[in-house]
C-alpha positions as CSV (number, residue, x, y, z in Angstrom):
1,X,0.0,0.0,0.0
2,X,1.1,3.5,-0.7
3,X,1.1,6.4,1.9
4,X,-2.2,7.5,0.3
5,X,-3.8,4.1,1.0
6,X,-4.1,2.9,-2.6
7,X,-3.1,-0.6,-3.3
8,X,-0.2,-1.1,-5.7
9,X,-0.6,-3.8,-8.4
10,X,2.6,-5.6,-8.8
11,X,3.5,-7.6,-12.0
12,X,5.5,-10.7,-12.1
13,X,7.5,-12.3,-14.9
14,X,4.8,-14.8,-15.7
15,X,2.0,-12.3,-15.7
16,X,3.9,-9.9,-17.9
17,X,4.9,-12.5,-20.4
18,X,1.2,-13.7,-20.6
19,X,0.1,-10.1,-21.2
20,X,2.7,-9.6,-23.9
21,X,1.7,-12.9,-25.7
22,X,-2.0,-12.0,-25.4
23,X,-1.5,-8.5,-27.0
24,X,1.2,-9.6,-29.5
25,X,0.2,-13.1,-30.6
26,X,2.9,-13.1,-33.4
27,X,5.6,-12.8,-30.7
28,X,6.5,-16.5,-30.4
29,X,9.3,-16.3,-27.8
30,X,9.2,-13.9,-24.9
31,X,11.0,-13.6,-21.6
32,X,10.9,-10.8,-19.1
33,X,13.7,-10.5,-16.5
34,X,14.4,-8.0,-13.7
35,X,17.8,-6.4,-14.2
36,X,17.8,-4.0,-11.2
37,X,15.8,-1.6,-9.1
38,X,12.6,-0.9,-11.1
39,X,14.3,-2.2,-14.2
40,X,13.5,-5.1,-16.5
41,X,14.3,-6.3,-20.0
42,X,11.8,-7.8,-22.5
43,X,13.5,-10.4,-24.7
44,X,11.4,-11.3,-27.7
45,X,11.4,-12.9,-31.2
46,X,8.7,-13.5,-33.7
47,X,8.1,-16.8,-35.6
48,X,11.1,-16.0,-37.9
49,X,13.4,-15.6,-34.9
50,X,13.6,-11.9,-35.4
51,X,12.6,-8.7,-33.6
52,X,12.0,-6.1,-36.3
53,X,12.1,-2.4,-35.2
54,X,8.3,-2.0,-35.5
55,X,7.8,-4.9,-33.0
56,X,10.5,-3.5,-30.8
57,X,8.7,-0.1,-30.7
58,X,5.3,-1.8,-30.1
59,X,6.8,-3.7,-27.1
60,X,8.3,-0.5,-25.6
61,X,4.9,1.2,-25.9
62,X,3.1,-1.9,-24.5
63,X,5.5,-1.9,-21.5
64,X,4.8,1.8,-20.8
65,X,1.1,1.3,-21.0
66,X,0.4,-2.1,-19.5
67,X,3.2,-3.1,-17.2
68,X,3.6,-1.5,-13.8
69,X,4.3,2.2,-14.1
70,X,7.3,2.1,-11.9
71,X,9.1,-0.3,-14.3
72,X,11.6,0.9,-16.8
73,X,11.8,-1.7,-19.6
74,X,14.3,-2.3,-22.3
75,X,13.5,-4.5,-25.3
76,X,16.2,-6.9,-26.7
77,X,16.4,-9.8,-29.1
78,X,15.6,-13.1,-27.5
79,X,19.1,-14.3,-28.2
80,X,20.4,-11.9,-25.6
81,X,19.0,-14.1,-22.8
82,X,22.1,-16.2,-23.2
83,X,24.6,-13.3,-23.4
84,X,22.9,-11.5,-20.5
85,X,23.1,-14.7,-18.5
86,X,19.4,-14.6,-17.6
87,X,18.7,-17.6,-15.3
88,X,16.8,-20.5,-16.8
89,X,13.3,-21.1,-15.6
90,X,12.2,-24.6,-14.8
91,X,10.2,-26.5,-17.3
92,X,7.5,-27.1,-14.8
93,X,6.5,-25.0,-11.8
94,X,4.0,-26.0,-9.1
95,X,0.5,-24.9,-10.0
96,X,0.3,-22.9,-6.8
97,X,3.3,-20.8,-7.8
98,X,1.9,-20.2,-11.3
99,X,-1.4,-19.1,-9.9
100,X,0.2,-16.8,-7.4
101,X,2.4,-15.3,-10.1
102,X,-0.6,-14.7,-12.3
103,X,-2.6,-13.0,-9.5
104,X,-2.4,-9.2,-10.1
105,X,-3.4,-8.6,-6.5
106,X,-0.9,-10.9,-4.8
107,X,-0.2,-9.6,-1.4
108,X,3.3,-10.0,0.2
109,X,1.9,-12.0,3.1
110,X,0.2,-14.4,0.7
111,X,3.5,-14.9,-1.2
112,X,5.3,-15.7,2.0
113,X,2.5,-18.0,3.1
114,X,2.8,-19.8,-0.3
115,X,6.5,-20.5,0.2
116,X,6.0,-21.5,3.8
117,X,3.4,-24.0,2.8
118,X,6.0,-25.7,0.6
119,X,8.6,-25.9,3.3
120,X,8.6,-29.0,5.3
121,X,11.0,-27.7,8.0
122,X,11.6,-24.0,8.4
123,X,9.9,-20.7,7.8
124,X,10.4,-17.9,5.4
125,X,10.1,-14.3,6.8
126,X,10.5,-11.0,5.1
127,X,13.4,-9.1,6.7
128,X,13.7,-5.8,4.9
129,X,13.6,-3.9,1.6
130,X,16.6,-2.0,0.5
131,X,15.2,0.9,-1.5
132,X,18.6,1.9,-2.8
133,X,19.1,-1.4,-4.6
134,X,15.5,-2.6,-5.0
135,X,16.4,-5.8,-3.1
136,X,13.9,-7.7,-0.9
137,X,15.7,-9.5,1.9
138,X,14.2,-12.7,3.2
139,X,15.3,-15.0,6.0
140,X,14.7,-18.7,6.3
141,X,15.0,-20.2,9.8
142,X,15.3,-23.9,9.9
143,X,16.2,-26.4,12.6
144,X,18.0,-28.4,9.8
145,X,20.5,-27.4,7.2
146,X,18.7,-26.4,4.0
147,X,20.1,-28.5,1.1
148,X,21.4,-27.0,-2.2
149,X,18.4,-28.5,-4.0
150,X,16.0,-26.9,-1.5
151,X,17.8,-23.5,-1.9
152,X,17.5,-23.7,-5.7
153,X,13.8,-24.5,-5.5
154,X,13.2,-21.6,-3.1
155,X,15.2,-19.3,-5.5
156,X,13.1,-20.5,-8.5
157,X,9.8,-19.9,-6.7
158,X,10.7,-16.5,-5.3
159,X,11.9,-15.5,-8.8
160,X,8.4,-16.2,-10.0
161,X,6.4,-14.4,-7.3
162,X,8.7,-11.4,-6.5
163,X,7.5,-8.4,-8.5
164,X,9.3,-7.3,-11.6
165,X,11.8,-4.6,-10.8
166,X,12.7,-6.1,-7.4
167,X,15.6,-8.3,-6.7
168,X,15.8,-10.7,-3.7
169,X,18.3,-12.3,-1.4
170,X,17.7,-15.1,1.0
171,X,19.7,-15.8,4.2
172,X,19.5,-19.1,5.9
173,X,19.8,-19.4,9.7
174,X,19.1,-21.9,12.4
């Protein structure tokens, strides 16, 4: 919520990609990725594995009009996903994560509850937000050591439900 009491609508990667595909059905490949505080890149190609300048301009206008207003978006060829070292997304995500990511009104408490519902031992808590870097800091307290596989799954799920334009870090403690 803002100081004036209005609720902010946050967009996620999955929601933004779905909106782009709905409004630009000829864009076959699309990926949206946070690059920093209030910043994201739209990577896209059409069916010919190209991104002509008219499509690039339409995607920039779309981002300005349909994605969250706080977000500054660049548009790049889809091939830049590799050179920009954008993390891979899993082939399959739990349906609960997808539904949460597609929910325009996802509240922070609901996002934390979603992750906590997936943890068998431990609890995720929001620690703080660093406005300077746009980083949300979370802490997971667990009686047991969190394995590398568990850490990767937590990273993947947070990547999907943290709003575009925000980064995140997770610390693990006992």
